[in-house]
Structures are given as structure tokens and as C-alpha cells.
All heavy atoms as an XYZ file, in Angstrom:
932
protein
N       4.798    106.372     10.356
C       4.519    107.298      9.225
C       4.202    108.728      9.810
O       3.599    108.952     10.819
C       3.220    106.837      8.567
C       2.778    107.669      7.463
S       1.541    106.798      6.335
C       2.763    105.943      5.286
N       4.757    109.617      9.158
C       4.656    111.123      9.558
C       3.259    111.520      9.222
O       2.717    111.118      8.305
C       5.725    112.001      8.838
C       7.093    111.594      9.249
C       8.042    112.516      8.353
C       9.460    112.010      8.472
N      10.316    112.596      7.495
N       2.822    112.544      9.986
C       1.467    113.119      9.722
C       1.350    113.743      8.318
O       0.376    113.633      7.639
C       1.124    114.174     10.718
N       2.489    114.253      7.832
C       2.462    114.856      6.473
C       2.276    113.806      5.369
O       2.060    114.110      4.199
C       3.796    115.657      6.248
O       4.900    114.818      6.321
N       2.588    112.522      5.743
C       2.516    111.391      4.732
C       1.105    110.760      4.906
O       0.842    109.828      4.129
C       3.585    110.413      4.946
C       5.002    110.971      4.764
C       6.005    110.007      5.095
O       5.750    108.874      5.613
O       7.259    110.273      4.931
N       0.303    111.234      5.868
C      -1.007    110.550      6.034
C      -2.125    111.377      5.334
O      -2.076    112.706      5.338
C      -1.314    110.569      7.529
O      -0.264    109.797      8.242
C      -2.627    109.931      7.766
N      -2.999    110.770      4.562
C      -4.059    111.458      3.933
C      -5.315    111.263      4.862
O      -5.415    110.177      5.567
C      -4.341    111.056      2.603
O      -4.637    109.686      2.451
N      -6.238    112.221      4.867
C      -7.414    112.077      5.661
C      -8.613    111.579      4.848
O      -8.856    112.137      3.777
C      -7.804    113.548      6.173
C      -6.709    114.051      7.096
O      -6.137    113.355      7.858
N      -6.443    115.356      6.972
N      -9.182    110.582      5.322
C     -10.379    109.909      4.710
C     -11.545    110.110      5.666
O     -11.462    109.838      6.849
C     -10.013    108.382      4.593
C     -11.247    107.450      4.230
C     -11.833    107.800      2.740
C     -10.884    106.027      4.245
N     -12.670    110.606      5.071
C     -13.846    110.797      5.840
C     -14.774    109.670      5.242
O     -15.168    109.657      4.128
C     -14.551    112.073      5.604
C     -15.963    112.334      6.178
C     -15.888    112.055      7.646
C     -16.310    113.829      5.945
N     -15.341    108.811      6.202
C     -16.160    107.725      5.841
C     -17.559    108.154      6.343
O     -17.737    108.349      7.518
C     -15.688    106.464      6.528
C     -16.306    105.130      6.176
C     -16.201    104.833      4.689
C     -15.572    104.013      6.967
N     -18.544    108.215      5.417
C     -19.924    108.691      5.894
C     -20.807    107.498      5.768
O     -20.914    106.765      4.829
C     -20.342    109.811      4.794
C     -21.746    110.295      5.175
C     -19.375    110.913      4.736
N     -21.572    107.446      6.882
C     -22.692    106.327      7.069
C     -22.157    105.026      6.499
O     -22.749    104.389      5.564
C     -23.846    106.745      6.297
C     -24.824    107.718      7.089
O     -24.182    108.308      8.037
O     -25.915    107.842      6.729
N     -21.056    104.452      7.055
C     -20.516    103.263      6.428
C     -21.490    101.996      6.664
O     -22.138    101.957      7.740
C     -19.212    103.044      7.200
C     -19.462    103.693      8.502
C     -20.214    104.909      8.190
N     -21.446    101.139      5.740
C     -21.919     99.823      5.917
C     -21.105     99.079      7.028
O     -19.994     99.320      7.110
C     -21.998     99.077      4.595
N     -21.726     98.175      7.771
C     -20.924     97.537      8.905
C     -19.639     96.940      8.414
O     -18.600     97.071      9.129
C     -21.813     96.517      9.574
C     -22.848     97.112     10.496
C     -23.421     96.033     11.265
N     -24.321     95.175     10.469
C     -25.633     95.279     10.441
N     -26.167     96.182     11.099
N     -26.245     94.488      9.661
N     -19.672     96.224      7.284
C     -18.484     95.468      7.013
C     -17.416     96.325      6.263
O     -16.267     95.983      6.182
C     -18.731     94.272      6.122
C     -19.421     94.632      4.808
C     -20.933     94.803      4.983
O     -21.578     94.230      5.888
O     -21.575     95.542      4.195
N     -17.681     97.538      5.924
C     -16.692     98.321      5.131
C     -15.513     98.885      6.005
O     -14.354     98.672      5.641
C     -17.337     99.522      4.420
C     -16.541    100.211      3.414
C     -16.031     99.211      2.300
C     -17.293    101.238      2.694
N     -15.754     99.428      7.288
C     -14.705     99.896      7.995
C     -13.629     98.825      8.358
O     -12.426     99.033      8.349
C     -15.357    100.422      9.279
C     -16.750    100.786      8.896
C     -17.086     99.712      7.838
N     -14.055     97.580      8.642
C     -13.041     96.607      8.956
C     -12.175     96.271      7.745
O     -10.987     96.047      7.953
C     -13.760     95.258      9.489
O     -14.560     94.771      8.415
N     -12.670     96.331      6.597
C     -11.808     96.125      5.393
C     -10.870     97.289      5.256
O      -9.815     97.134      4.669
C     -12.636     95.795      4.181
O     -13.418     96.924      3.851
N     -11.321     98.496      5.645
C     -10.433     99.653      5.504
C      -9.316     99.716      6.471
O      -8.336    100.475      6.328
C     -11.261    100.997      5.584
C     -12.189    101.190      4.385
C     -13.053    102.445      4.715
C     -11.392    101.461      3.170
N      -9.389     98.932      7.591
C      -8.280     98.942      8.587
C      -6.952     98.514      8.058
O      -5.903     98.776      8.590
C      -8.733     98.063      9.750
C      -9.838     98.623     10.561
C     -10.234     97.698     11.692
C     -11.455     98.265     12.401
N     -11.943     97.365     13.419
N      -7.033     97.816      6.873
C      -5.754     97.366      6.293
C      -4.961     98.429      5.493
O      -3.927     98.303      5.057
C      -6.085     96.107      5.318
C      -6.716     95.030      6.063
C      -5.846     94.532      7.228
O      -4.707     94.315      7.061
O      -6.528     94.256      8.344
N      -5.601     99.584      5.285
C      -5.107    100.549      4.440
C      -4.112    101.443      5.362
O      -4.434    101.963      6.432
C      -6.117    101.542      3.898
C      -7.103    100.742      2.989
C      -5.490    102.736      3.057
C      -8.214    101.515      2.453
N      -2.824    101.459      4.882
C      -1.880    102.320      5.608
C      -1.840    103.788      5.095
O      -2.211    103.936      3.863
C      -0.486    101.685      5.636
O      -0.005    101.610      4.239
N      -1.449    104.648      5.874
C      -1.273    106.007      5.405
C      -2.645    106.799      5.366
O      -2.701    107.796      4.736
N      -3.619    106.324      5.960
C      -4.961    106.833      6.076
C      -5.283    107.176      7.481
O      -5.270    106.398      8.348
C      -6.116    106.054      5.485
C      -5.899    105.745      4.018
C      -6.212    106.893      3.153
O      -7.132    107.729      3.462
N      -5.616    107.063      1.983
N      -5.750    108.465      7.739
C      -6.371    108.893      8.983
C      -7.849    108.771      8.733
O      -8.400    109.654      7.971
C      -5.930    110.238      9.390
N      -8.555    107.815      9.270
C     -10.007    107.515      8.934
C     -10.805    108.189      9.980
O     -10.689    107.816     11.051
C     -10.171    106.017      8.742
C      -9.345    105.492      7.588
C     -11.686    105.766      8.451
C      -9.449    104.019      7.467
N     -11.753    109.020      9.555
C     -12.859    109.577     10.459
C     -14.163    109.049      9.902
O     -14.312    109.019      8.738
C     -12.771    111.062     10.342
C     -11.441    111.736     10.890
C     -11.195    111.462     12.376
O     -12.143    111.481     13.183
N      -9.915    111.308     12.771
N     -15.087    108.793     10.909
C     -16.392    108.249     10.534
C     -17.366    109.268     11.034
O     -17.382    109.634     12.187
C     -16.589    106.857     11.030
C     -18.095    106.400     10.763
C     -15.649    105.878     10.557
N     -18.281    109.738     10.098
C     -19.345    110.598     10.427
C     -20.629    110.066      9.883
O     -20.693    109.466      8.771
C     -19.181    112.073      9.985
C     -18.049    112.794     10.644
C     -17.871    114.136      9.922
C     -18.351    113.002     12.106
N     -21.819    110.431     10.532
C     -23.150    110.130      9.919
C     -23.319    111.371      9.022
O     -22.829    112.477      9.308
C     -24.136    109.937     10.954
C     -23.940    108.712     11.886
C     -23.795    107.443     11.053
O     -24.574    107.042     10.274
N     -22.656    106.776     11.387
N     -24.107    111.216      8.079
C     -24.449    112.386      7.137
C     -24.850    113.526      7.854
O     -24.379    114.661      7.584
C     -25.643    111.849      6.236
C     -26.057    112.914      5.189
C     -25.346    113.333      4.164
C     -27.313    113.599      5.449
C     -25.753    114.302      3.281
C     -27.766    114.638      4.586
C     -26.971    114.966      3.581
O     -27.366    115.977      2.656
N     -25.760    113.558      8.892
C     -26.261    114.695      9.512
C     -25.282    115.288     10.440
O     -25.435    116.380     11.082
C     -27.615    114.468     10.247
C     -27.565    113.267     11.186
O     -26.523    112.741     11.409
O     -28.658    112.953     11.719
N     -24.061    114.701     10.678
C     -22.953    115.166     11.526
C     -22.065    116.020     10.699
O     -21.274    116.644     11.234
C     -22.205    114.070     12.206
C     -22.991    113.273     13.218
C     -22.253    112.060     13.708
O     -21.495    111.375     12.940
N     -22.249    111.933     15.047
N     -22.170    116.036      9.469
C     -21.182    116.785      8.592
C     -21.642    118.287      8.626
O     -22.685    118.710      8.282
C     -21.330    116.315      7.086
C     -20.883    114.861      7.048
C     -20.387    117.179      6.206
C     -21.056    114.166      5.631
N     -20.649    119.040      9.196
C     -20.866    120.564      9.311
C     -19.621    121.241      8.549
O     -18.577    120.615      8.412
C     -20.954    120.946     10.714
O     -19.652    120.600     11.405
C     -22.063    120.252     11.342
N     -19.822    122.481      8.440
C     -18.612    123.320      7.848
C     -17.468    123.213      8.849
O     -16.315    123.024      8.425
C     -19.080    124.721      7.628
N     -17.752    123.288     10.154
C     -16.663    123.214     11.181
C     -15.893    121.923     11.243
O     -14.749    121.900     11.249
C     -17.259    123.521     12.560
C     -17.752    124.927     12.794
C     -19.240    125.104     12.183
O     -19.868    124.115     11.715
N     -19.694    126.319     12.150
N     -16.640    120.832     11.108
C     -16.033    119.552     10.946
C     -15.293    119.289      9.742
O     -14.198    118.663      9.804
C     -17.025    118.409     11.282
C     -17.549    118.319     12.598
C     -18.427    117.173     12.838
C     -18.775    117.115     14.365
N     -19.808    116.143     14.659
N     -15.652    119.886      8.682
C     -14.955    119.703      7.328
C     -13.639    120.446      7.496
O     -12.571    120.070      6.984
C     -15.753    120.180      6.154
C     -17.000    119.312      5.885
S     -16.505    117.682      5.456
C     -15.620    117.858      3.853
N     -13.635    121.636      8.128
C     -12.394    122.444      8.321
C     -11.493    121.668      9.225
O     -10.253    121.654      9.024
C     -12.723    123.875      8.817
C     -11.430    124.561      9.328
C     -13.450    124.649      7.761
N     -11.940    121.030     10.338
C     -11.195    120.466     11.236
C     -10.549    119.132     10.725
O      -9.374    118.928     10.870
C     -11.928    120.100     12.487
C     -11.197    119.353     13.575
C     -12.109    119.045     14.801
C     -11.281    118.258     15.855
N     -12.101    117.669     16.844
N     -11.330    118.435     10.019
C     -10.898    117.105      9.484
C     -10.061    117.234      8.176
O      -9.236    116.326      7.892
C     -12.130    116.132      9.225
C     -12.941    115.756     10.518
C     -14.167    115.010     10.023
C     -12.116    115.093     11.497
N     -10.364    118.237      7.393
C      -9.719    118.474      6.133
C      -9.531    117.191      5.281
O      -8.387    116.796      4.902
C      -8.275    119.046      6.440
C      -8.447    120.476      6.927
C      -7.080    121.080      7.236
N      -6.397    120.116      8.129
C      -5.057    119.877      8.076
N      -4.393    120.375      7.198
N      -4.569    118.958      8.945
N     -10.555    116.388      4.988
C     -10.436    115.211      4.345
C     -10.013    115.401      2.806
O     -10.540    116.451      2.203
C     -11.811    114.633      4.337
C     -12.844    115.783      4.435
C     -12.047    116.765      5.231
N      -9.205    114.606      2.290
C      -8.865    114.591      0.923
C      -9.729    113.632      0.163
O      -9.980    113.856     -1.093
C      -7.442    114.157      0.704
C      -6.396    115.259      1.181
C      -5.437    114.749      2.216
O      -5.521    113.617      2.661
O      -4.740    115.626      2.693
N     -10.347    112.746      0.793
C     -11.198    111.723      0.215
C     -12.397    111.519      1.119
O     -12.245    111.355      2.406
C     -10.451    110.390      0.065
C     -11.230    109.250     -0.353
C     -11.778    109.369     -1.761
C     -10.419    107.906     -0.289
N     -13.579    111.476      0.467
C     -14.849    111.265      1.211
C     -15.445    110.024      0.566
O     -15.515    109.878     -0.620
C     -15.803    112.433      1.153
C     -17.134    112.076      1.848
C     -15.309    113.691      1.877
N     -15.725    109.018      1.379
C     -16.232    107.721      0.890
C     -17.621    107.489      1.502
O     -17.753    107.594      2.714
C     -15.231    106.585      1.281
C     -15.641    105.204      0.925
C     -15.766    104.992     -0.528
C     -14.531    104.207      1.519
N     -18.643    107.289      0.704
C     -19.965    107.054      1.196
C     -20.716    106.064      0.310
O     -20.421    105.790     -0.889
C     -20.684    108.431      1.161
N     -21.833    105.575      0.806
C     -22.728    104.695     -0.014
C     -23.344    105.602     -1.091
O     -23.585    106.724     -0.832
C     -23.786    104.223      1.019
C     -23.804    105.141      2.079
C     -22.351    105.680      2.188
N     -23.603    104.989     -2.245
C     -24.272    105.661     -3.258
C     -25.694    106.071     -2.908
O     -26.133    107.159     -3.130
C     -24.320    104.783     -4.579
C     -24.946    105.361     -5.782
C     -24.142    106.480     -6.341
C     -25.070    104.294     -6.918
N     -26.299    105.219     -2.140
C     -27.693    105.466     -1.713
C     -27.874    104.852     -0.348
O     -27.446    103.771     -0.054
C     -28.638    104.716     -2.764
C     -30.046    104.904     -2.520
C     -30.499    106.380     -2.657
C     -30.844    104.046     -3.449
N     -28.508    105.659      0.550
C     -28.754    105.113      1.895
C     -30.245    105.616      2.149
O     -30.897    106.306      1.406
C     -27.841    105.690      2.936
O     -28.137    107.036      3.224
N     -30.696    105.139      3.387
C     -32.127    105.514      3.781
C     -32.263    107.045      3.895
O     -33.342    107.655      3.713
C     -32.499    104.827      5.001
C     -32.697    103.400      4.775
C     -33.152    102.642      6.084
O     -33.574    103.260      6.984
O     -33.138    101.429      6.043
N     -31.219    107.694      4.268
C     -31.251    109.123      4.665
C     -30.826    110.066      3.626
O     -30.968    111.291      3.640
C     -30.545    109.425      5.955
C     -31.154    108.731      7.122
C     -30.487    109.005      8.365
N     -29.127    108.409      8.401
C     -28.156    108.988      9.057
N     -28.349    110.039      9.753
N     -26.992    108.387      9.036
N     -29.856    109.713      2.657
C     -29.346    110.497      1.622
C     -28.896    109.718      0.436
O     -28.724    108.468      0.565
C     -28.178    111.379      2.204
C     -26.908    110.517      2.425
C     -25.850    110.507      1.619
C     -26.789    109.812      3.717
C     -24.822    109.640      1.739
C     -25.678    109.067      3.932
C     -24.646    109.040      2.998
N     -28.732    110.379     -0.633
C     -27.944    109.796     -1.763
C     -26.689    110.523     -2.094
O     -26.392    111.549     -1.450
C     -28.898    109.668     -2.977
C     -29.417    110.912     -3.647
O     -28.588    111.951     -3.523
O     -30.329    110.955     -4.310
N     -25.968    110.143     -2.974
C     -24.633    110.788     -3.271
C     -24.822    112.107     -3.835
O     -23.903    112.993     -3.536
C     -23.735    109.896     -4.244
C     -22.274    110.153     -3.958
C     -24.203    109.951     -5.601
C     -21.800    109.803     -2.637
N     -25.793    112.455     -4.446
C     -26.015    113.842     -4.905
C     -26.354    114.790     -3.697
O     -25.872    115.931     -3.709
C     -27.285    113.919     -5.889
C     -26.862    113.435     -7.344
C     -28.110    113.405     -8.188
C     -25.899    114.484     -7.977
N     -27.100    114.313     -2.751
C     -27.296    115.041     -1.492
C     -25.932    115.388     -0.845
O     -25.687    116.516     -0.397
C     -28.157    114.407     -0.532
C     -29.534    114.044     -0.967
O     -30.143    114.960     -1.868
O     -30.180    113.072     -0.595
N     -25.115    114.314     -0.691
C     -23.785    114.475     -0.081
C     -22.927    115.420     -0.820
O     -22.255    116.253     -0.254
C     -23.162    113.097      0.139
C     -21.751    113.167      0.787
C     -21.862    113.759      2.111
C     -21.220    111.757      0.890
N     -22.931    115.172     -2.218
C     -22.008    116.153     -2.967
C     -22.353    117.572     -2.832
O     -21.622    118.494     -2.638
C     -22.197    115.717     -4.442
N     -23.686    117.857     -2.851
C     -24.229    119.256     -2.595
C     -23.775    119.793     -1.289
O     -23.306    120.976     -1.157
C     -25.714    119.290     -2.749
C     -26.285    120.656     -2.512
C     -27.777    120.777     -2.678
C     -28.212    122.220     -2.582
N     -29.603    122.261     -2.346
N     -23.869    118.976     -0.184
C     -23.582    119.376      1.177
C     -22.035    119.645      1.250
O     -21.571    120.697      1.748
C     -23.925    118.266      2.181
C     -23.519    118.660      3.672
C     -24.128    117.713      4.599
N     -25.280    118.273      5.005
C     -26.009    117.876      6.129
N     -25.550    116.847      6.833
N     -27.071    118.418      6.562
N     -21.262    118.699      0.651
C     -19.806    118.952      0.718
C     -19.355    120.252     -0.116
O     -18.536    120.976      0.412
C     -19.118    117.701      0.067
C     -19.156    116.324      0.817
C     -18.604    115.315      0.071
C     -18.531    116.522      2.284
N     -20.082    120.444     -1.263
C     -19.746    121.599     -1.981
C     -20.044    122.867     -1.221
O     -19.312    123.828     -1.276
C     -20.486    121.516     -3.282
C     -20.362    122.744     -4.246
C     -21.282    122.626     -5.438
O     -20.793    122.044     -6.444
O     -22.502    123.085     -5.367
N     -21.156    122.966     -0.476
C     -21.575    124.072      0.272
C     -20.466    124.377      1.314
O     -20.267    125.495      1.784
C     -22.881    123.759      0.947
C     -24.059    123.863      0.004
C     -25.322    123.337      0.561
O     -25.408    122.981      1.808
O     -26.423    123.502     -0.077
N     -19.844    123.330      1.737
C     -18.846    123.530      2.847
C     -17.386    123.638      2.225
O     -16.417    123.595      2.981
C     -18.888    122.404      3.910
C     -20.106    122.232      4.611
C     -20.592    121.005      4.973
C     -20.862    123.395      4.980
C     -21.835    120.839      5.682
C     -22.081    123.284      5.573
C     -22.520    122.058      5.926
N     -17.282    123.845      0.969
C     -15.972    124.200      0.280
C     -15.181    122.977     -0.057
O     -13.960    123.121     -0.432
N     -15.735    121.750      0.017
C     -14.945    120.633     -0.275
C     -14.692    120.480     -1.862
O     -15.673    120.611     -2.567
C     -15.598    119.290      0.219
C     -14.850    118.034     -0.098
C     -13.705    117.676      0.568
C     -15.307    117.154     -1.070
C     -13.006    116.495      0.357
C     -14.601    116.032     -1.299
C     -13.532    115.708     -0.670
N     -13.428    120.248     -2.267
C     -13.144    120.222     -3.719
C     -12.270    118.875     -3.964
O     -11.630    118.846     -4.917
C     -12.423    121.377     -4.298
O     -11.218    121.545     -3.463
C     -13.328    122.603     -4.213
N     -12.245    117.899     -2.989
C     -11.353    116.767     -3.124
C     -12.010    115.614     -3.807
O     -12.965    115.873     -4.680
N     -11.696    114.398     -3.371
C     -12.209    113.194     -3.989
C     -13.468    112.735     -3.259
O     -13.355    112.529     -2.062
C     -11.131    112.141     -4.073
C      -9.932    112.451     -4.945
C      -8.835    111.466     -4.737
C      -7.668    111.804     -5.560
N      -6.543    110.795     -5.372
N     -14.470    112.409     -4.046
C     -15.699    111.908     -3.531
C     -15.820    110.521     -4.235
O     -15.907    110.379     -5.386
C     -16.920    112.728     -3.727
C     -18.262    112.134     -3.413
C     -18.293    111.843     -1.853
C     -19.389    113.102     -3.723
N     -15.898    109.436     -3.319
C     -16.191    108.074     -3.919
C     -17.345    107.500     -3.287
O     -17.559    107.430     -2.069
C     -14.876    107.237     -3.608
C     -13.523    107.652     -4.222
C     -13.633    107.522     -5.746
N     -12.398    107.988     -6.309
C     -12.081    109.191     -6.852
N     -13.081    110.090     -6.744
N     -11.041    109.395     -7.406
N     -18.129    106.970     -4.151
C     -19.415    106.180     -3.715
C     -19.159    104.703     -3.938
O     -18.442    104.312     -4.936
C     -20.597    106.737     -4.514
N     -19.717    103.966     -3.047
C     -19.784    102.506     -3.146
C     -21.150    102.020     -3.360
O     -22.085    102.515     -2.865
C     -18.913    101.729     -2.180
C     -19.420    101.980     -0.820
C     -20.376    101.190     -0.204
C     -18.850    103.054      0.000
C     -20.893    101.371      1.072
C     -19.372    103.242      1.289
C     -20.245    102.441      1.849
O     -20.753    102.671      3.096
N     -21.280    100.859     -4.082
C     -22.522    100.432     -4.409
C     -22.480     98.956     -4.804
O     -21.404     98.425     -5.096
C     -23.159    101.229     -5.579
O     -24.390    100.595     -6.056
N     -23.638     98.283     -4.617
C     -23.705     97.003     -5.302
C     -23.619     97.167     -6.738
O     -23.883     98.230     -7.207
C     -24.923     96.211     -4.827
C     -26.285     96.958     -5.311
C     -27.495     96.305     -4.757
N     -27.466     96.515     -3.384
C     -28.234     95.933     -2.440
N     -29.138     95.079     -2.824
N     -28.121     96.169     -1.196
N     -23.298     96.086     -7.535
C     -23.338     96.294     -8.982
C     -24.684     96.715     -9.505
O     -25.689     96.221     -9.072
C     -23.020     94.789     -9.465
C     -22.224     94.206     -8.314
C     -22.950     94.709     -7.060
N     -24.603     97.827    -10.389
C     -25.808     98.387    -10.972
C     -25.576     98.406    -12.508
O     -24.535     98.659    -12.921
C     -26.044     99.728    -10.410
C     -26.300     99.963     -8.968
C     -26.351    101.339     -8.574
C     -27.672     99.268     -8.556
N     -26.648     98.328    -13.253
C     -26.564     98.369    -14.700
C     -26.273     99.859    -15.221
O     -25.806     99.974    -16.362
C     -27.857     97.895    -15.198
C     -28.880     98.196    -14.152
C     -28.026     97.969    -12.816
N     -26.525    100.875    -14.428
C     -26.388    102.226    -14.914
C     -25.312    103.038    -14.196
O     -25.472    104.233    -14.095
C     -27.681    102.914    -14.800
C     -28.279    102.896    -13.391
O     -27.654    102.212    -12.505
N     -29.297    103.714    -13.045
N     -24.303    102.442    -13.756
C     -23.159    103.167    -13.103
C     -22.622    104.298    -13.921
O     -22.447    105.349    -13.373
C     -22.007    102.138    -12.690
C     -22.514    101.108    -11.680
C     -20.829    102.927    -12.329
C     -22.510    101.687    -10.275
N     -22.400    104.054    -15.185
C     -21.922    105.158    -16.080
C     -22.810    106.384    -16.045
O     -22.342    107.521    -15.997
C     -21.591    104.683    -17.442
N     -24.088    106.156    -16.155
C     -25.061    107.272    -16.204
C     -25.040    108.038    -14.769
O     -25.116    109.290    -14.815
C     -26.484    106.767    -16.447
N     -25.001    107.283    -13.779
C     -24.859    107.881    -12.427
C     -23.628    108.764    -12.242
O     -23.661    109.943    -11.873
C     -25.056    106.863    -11.334
C     -26.319    106.182    -11.337
C     -24.744    107.505     -9.957
C     -26.387    104.900    -10.508
N     -22.517    108.169    -12.712
C     -21.254    108.894    -12.637
C     -21.321    110.178    -13.435
O     -20.867    111.208    -12.934
C     -20.130    107.897    -13.173
C     -18.777    108.421    -13.045
C     -17.737    107.495    -13.645
N     -17.612    106.306    -12.802
C     -17.800    105.144    -13.284
N     -18.169    104.920    -14.544
N     -17.684    104.038    -12.487
N     -21.807    110.103    -14.620
C     -21.943    111.300    -15.436
C     -22.922    112.254    -14.851
O     -22.551    113.538    -14.931
C     -22.482    110.840    -16.832
C     -22.583    112.010    -17.870
C     -23.013    111.476    -19.179
O     -23.380    110.343    -19.413
N     -23.127    112.441    -20.145
N     -23.981    111.896    -14.227
C     -24.879    112.810    -13.644
C     -24.298    113.621    -12.496
O     -24.382    114.784    -12.294
C     -26.201    112.076    -13.084
C     -27.203    113.049    -12.366
C     -28.397    112.281    -11.800
O     -28.456    110.985    -11.974
O     -29.253    112.937    -11.266
N     -23.595    112.856    -11.615
C     -22.880    113.497    -10.446
C     -21.811    114.383    -10.815
O     -21.658    115.542    -10.447
C     -22.415    112.481     -9.404
C     -21.679    113.177     -8.320
C     -23.528    111.661     -8.901
N     -20.986    114.010    -11.797
C     -19.855    114.845    -12.334
C     -20.399    116.069    -12.984
O     -19.810    117.136    -12.896
C     -19.068    114.046    -13.366
C     -18.137    112.974    -12.561
C     -17.437    112.240    -13.618
N     -16.523    111.278    -12.961
C     -15.929    110.280    -13.651
N     -15.905    110.232    -15.010
N     -15.035    109.439    -12.934
N     -21.525    115.967    -13.700
C     -22.131    117.193    -14.410
C     -22.695    118.144    -13.357
O     -22.579    119.367    -13.436
C     -23.298    116.741    -15.349
N     -23.377    117.647    -12.298
C     -23.880    118.479    -11.254
C     -22.865    119.063    -10.283
O     -23.057    120.215     -9.819
C     -24.891    117.715    -10.447
N     -21.691    118.438    -10.194
C     -20.670    118.894     -9.238
C     -19.293    118.747     -9.876
O     -18.516    117.855     -9.453
C     -20.793    118.043     -7.907
C     -22.023    118.237     -7.281
N     -22.440    119.311     -6.597
C     -23.113    117.405     -7.279
C     -23.652    119.188     -6.082
N     -24.066    118.077     -6.547
N     -18.968    119.443    -10.906
C     -17.719    119.301    -11.612
C     -16.471    119.621    -10.904
O     -15.397    119.155    -11.254
C     -17.849    120.279    -12.885
C     -18.889    121.310    -12.381
C     -19.848    120.594    -11.439
N     -16.553    120.359     -9.749
C     -15.389    120.662     -8.937
C     -14.903    119.470     -8.085
O     -13.836    119.517     -7.626
C     -15.619    121.939     -8.118
C     -16.445    121.633     -6.847
C     -17.978    121.286     -7.134
O     -18.378    121.417     -8.250
N     -18.691    120.909     -6.018
N     -15.783    118.488     -8.040
C     -15.394    117.302     -7.175
C     -14.808    116.214     -8.131
O     -15.232    116.061     -9.304
C     -16.657    116.694     -6.528
C     -17.301    117.542     -5.479
C     -18.570    116.825     -4.930
C     -16.361    117.851     -4.317
N     -13.909    115.455     -7.672
C     -13.239    114.319     -8.357
C     -14.106    113.084     -7.906
O     -13.878    112.500     -6.833
C     -11.736    114.166     -7.936
C     -11.121    112.935     -8.455
O     -11.866    112.127     -9.100
O      -9.893    112.838     -8.260
N     -15.142    112.801     -8.719
C     -16.104    111.799     -8.313
C     -15.986    110.549     -9.126
O     -15.624    110.551    -10.370
C     -17.540    112.358     -8.556
C     -18.499    111.258     -8.261
C     -18.919    110.945     -6.948
C     -19.230    110.610     -9.223
C     -19.848    109.978     -6.635
C     -20.094    109.627     -8.997
C     -20.400    109.349     -7.685
N     -16.154    109.371     -8.415
C     -16.231    108.065     -9.068
C     -17.003    107.157     -8.153
O     -17.243    107.447     -6.933
C     -14.785    107.577     -9.285
C     -14.851    106.698    -10.537
O     -15.915    106.245    -11.031
O     -13.663    106.343    -11.015
N     -17.413    106.001     -8.776
C     -18.167    105.030     -8.101
C     -17.446    103.636     -8.220
O     -16.887    103.445     -9.256
C     -19.538    104.744     -8.706
C     -20.345    106.098     -8.763
C     -20.345    103.649     -7.945
C     -21.637    105.881     -9.614
N     -17.373    102.889     -7.152
C     -16.898    101.521     -7.309
C     -17.895    100.612     -6.706
O     -18.822    101.011     -5.952
C     -15.444    101.369     -6.649
C     -15.530    101.536     -5.178
C     -15.661    100.485     -4.299
C     -15.216    102.792     -4.634
C     -15.554    100.637     -2.986
C     -15.263    102.933     -3.264
C     -15.398    101.878     -2.442
N     -17.957     99.389     -7.285
C     -18.865     98.420     -6.803
C     -18.253     97.371     -5.916
O     -17.143     97.053     -5.992
C     -19.518     97.607     -7.989
O     -18.447     97.027     -8.741
C     -20.310     98.538     -8.890
N     -19.032     96.957     -4.977
C     -18.691     95.872     -4.025
C     -19.272     94.513     -4.516
O     -20.523     94.595     -4.888
C     -19.025     96.218     -2.520
C     -18.327     97.461     -2.006
C     -19.030     97.739     -0.667
C     -16.817     97.337     -1.945
N     -18.650     93.412     -4.261
C     -19.378     92.122     -4.581
C     -20.670     92.054     -3.732
O     -20.711     92.492     -2.627
C     -18.326     91.165     -4.116
C     -17.081     91.817     -4.096
C     -17.400     93.227     -3.763
N     -21.668     91.395     -4.297
C     -22.977     91.353     -3.705
C     -22.876     90.711     -2.393
O     -23.554     91.105     -1.441
C     -23.930     90.479     -4.727
C     -25.244     90.248     -3.952
C     -24.118     91.186     -5.985
N     -22.056     89.697     -2.138
C     -21.897     89.054     -0.880
C     -21.393     89.991      0.219
O     -21.569     89.731      1.382
N     -20.761     91.075     -0.154
C     -20.198     91.990      0.828
C     -21.253     93.027      1.306
O     -20.989     93.759      2.209
C     -19.030     92.808      0.166
C     -17.841     92.006     -0.225
C     -17.093     91.560      0.981
O     -16.829     92.268      1.898
O     -16.715     90.315      0.953
N     -22.381     93.071      0.512
C     -23.354     94.073      0.836
C     -24.500     93.484      1.664
O     -25.134     92.628      1.261
C     -23.878     94.659     -0.509
C     -23.542     96.101     -0.752
C     -22.461     96.386     -1.416
C     -24.331     97.069     -0.124
C     -22.144     97.736     -1.592
C     -24.024     98.340     -0.203
C     -22.873     98.715     -1.062
N     -24.720     94.148      2.829
C     -25.787     93.785      3.600
C     -26.637     95.043      4.011
O     -27.833     94.917      4.236
C     -25.357     93.129      4.953
C     -24.793     91.720      4.577
C     -24.420     91.055      5.803
N     -23.432     90.117      5.442
C     -22.193     90.168      5.724
N     -21.607     91.289      6.219
N     -21.304     89.319      5.286
N     -26.063     96.179      4.146
C     -26.709     97.310      4.664
C     -27.284     98.263      3.612
O     -28.310     98.894      3.822
C     -25.757     98.220      5.531
C     -25.521     97.511      6.818
O     -25.862     96.356      7.002
O     -24.950     98.161      7.735
N     -26.569     98.502      2.517
C     -26.938     99.468      1.510
C     -27.314     98.867      0.209
O     -26.814     97.996     -0.299
C     -25.729    100.426      1.335
C     -25.339    101.137      2.481
O     -25.075    100.392      3.562
N     -25.092    102.356      2.472
């Protein structure tokens, strides 16, 4: 696959089992950073089109991450993953309202897949 056909995925603070399941995705250049490693310089270097992160972790939530990404000029796709929650639509609406320049969505993982977040 040519580099021009590869999209850049930034995985932030992944749960242990998530990266192994992502290895099956072709056409992705996957970079992994912890939340506090995200800097303007790294965002310019990595140029991610998609940022994937937990909805909530011990150190940040998706609104914190969205704000940080916005400060560094990111306007791509931000996807959060979570265990099933009753208020996903409300969370989606809140993040989209606060950060309309981001293409934001949430997806849920089956409960058995979730151990860390």
C-alpha cells in the first residue's frame, strides 16, 4: 500500500485489548500516545486524520481531549469508545456542541471487551 493511500490514526491511552484488535485494519498508520504526550509538535508530525480515545479515563475525559486537539489545530475525526451507556446521545450532543469543528462520534464496545476503562 502506498503512503498516500494510508490514513493516520492516533490512538490515545488505549485499553490493553484495543490495539490488538486494531492490527487487523489495513491502510492505517497507527501511532499510540498517552494523553500528556500530545503536543502541537507531535500533532504536526503525525498529522492524524482520526483520533481514537476512551470516553473517560483516570486522567482525562473526551472533552479534555477535544479541547487539547482543538488548541493544536486538529479538525479531523475524533472517536470515543465506551462501555454501553444509557446517555450516549446526550454525550455526543454535548461534545459536538462544544467542539463543532470536530467530526465527533462515540461507539460502544461489548462489556466483555472492557477491562481498563
